[in-house]
matplotlib code that plots the C-alpha trace (Angstrom):
import matplotlib.pyplot as plt

x = [0.0, 1.4, 2.0, -0.2, -3.2, -2.6, -2.7, -5.8, -7.3, -6.2, -7.6, -10.8, -10.7, -10.4, -13.4, -15.6, -14.3, -15.3, -18.8, -19.0, -18.2, -20.7, -23.4, -22.7, -23.1, -26.3, -27.8, -27.0, -28.4, -31.9, -32.1, -31.3, -33.5, -32.0, -33.5, -37.0, -37.0, -36.3, -39.0, -41.4, -40.8, -40.8, -43.9, -45.5, -44.5, -45.7, -49.1, -49.6, -49.1, -51.7, -54.3, -53.7, -54.0, -57.4, -58.5, -59.2, -59.7, -57.2, -54.4, -51.4, -53.1, -54.5, -50.7, -50.0, -51.9, -49.6, -46.6, -48.2, -48.6, -45.0, -44.0, -46.1, -44.7, -41.4, -41.8, -43.7, -42.3, -39.0, -41.3, -43.2, -40.3, -38.6, -42.1, -42.1, -38.4, -39.3, -42.4, -40.8, -37.4, -37.8, -35.2]
y = [-0.1, 3.3, 6.1, 8.6, 6.0, 5.3, 9.1, 9.2, 6.4, 7.9, 11.4, 9.4, 7.7, 10.9, 12.5, 9.6, 10.0, 13.9, 13.1, 10.3, 13.0, 15.4, 12.9, 11.7, 15.6, 16.1, 13.0, 14.0, 17.3, 15.7, 13.6, 16.1, 17.4, 20.7, 20.5, 19.3, 22.1, 24.8, 23.5, 23.5, 27.1, 28.4, 26.5, 27.7, 31.5, 31.4, 29.8, 32.3, 35.0, 33.4, 33.0, 36.7, 37.8, 36.2, 36.9, 33.6, 32.6, 31.7, 31.9, 30.9, 27.6, 27.1, 27.3, 24.2, 22.0, 21.9, 21.9, 18.5, 17.3, 17.5, 16.2, 13.2, 12.8, 12.9, 10.2, 7.9, 8.3, 6.1, 3.4, 3.5, 3.6, 0.3, -1.2, -0.1, -1.1, -4.5, -5.0, -3.5, -5.1, -7.9, -6.5]
z = [0.0, -0.8, 1.6, -0.5, -0.2, 3.9, 4.2, 2.3, 4.7, 7.7, 6.6, 5.8, 9.2, 10.8, 9.3, 10.4, 14.0, 13.8, 12.5, 15.1, 17.7, 16.2, 15.9, 19.6, 20.8, 18.6, 20.4, 24.0, 23.1, 21.6, 24.9, 27.4, 30.2, 29.7, 26.0, 27.2, 29.8, 27.6, 25.1, 28.0, 29.1, 25.5, 25.2, 28.2, 27.5, 24.1, 25.2, 27.9, 25.8, 23.1, 25.7, 27.1, 23.5, 23.1, 26.5, 27.6, 31.3, 33.4, 31.0, 33.3, 34.1, 30.7, 29.3, 31.2, 29.0, 26.0, 28.2, 29.9, 26.4, 25.3, 28.7, 28.1, 24.4, 25.4, 27.8, 25.7, 22.7, 23.6, 24.5, 21.3, 19.1, 20.8, 20.0, 16.6, 16.0, 17.4, 15.2, 12.1, 12.0, 14.8, 16.9]

ax = plt.figure().add_subplot(projection="3d")
ax.plot(x, y, z, "-o")
ax.set_aspect("equal")
plt.show()
């Protein structure tokens, strides 16, 4: 194997390693409690603003509904994903 080919393989391997690091960082972010908390806070604030804008009764309480729905989905979707993968791919 030529030295040039070896350098090319090493370069490709380094690119793969860098990509894997980026993928792991993205995965950590997607599954982090901090991310979920930020989305809940933003959702709550937007819902409160919307409910105030339409002059709804008890907007601070009503804004909890979409936040609760989001939290419920984050807790149930991993289980649903495992069920779907098992059903689809038999794993």
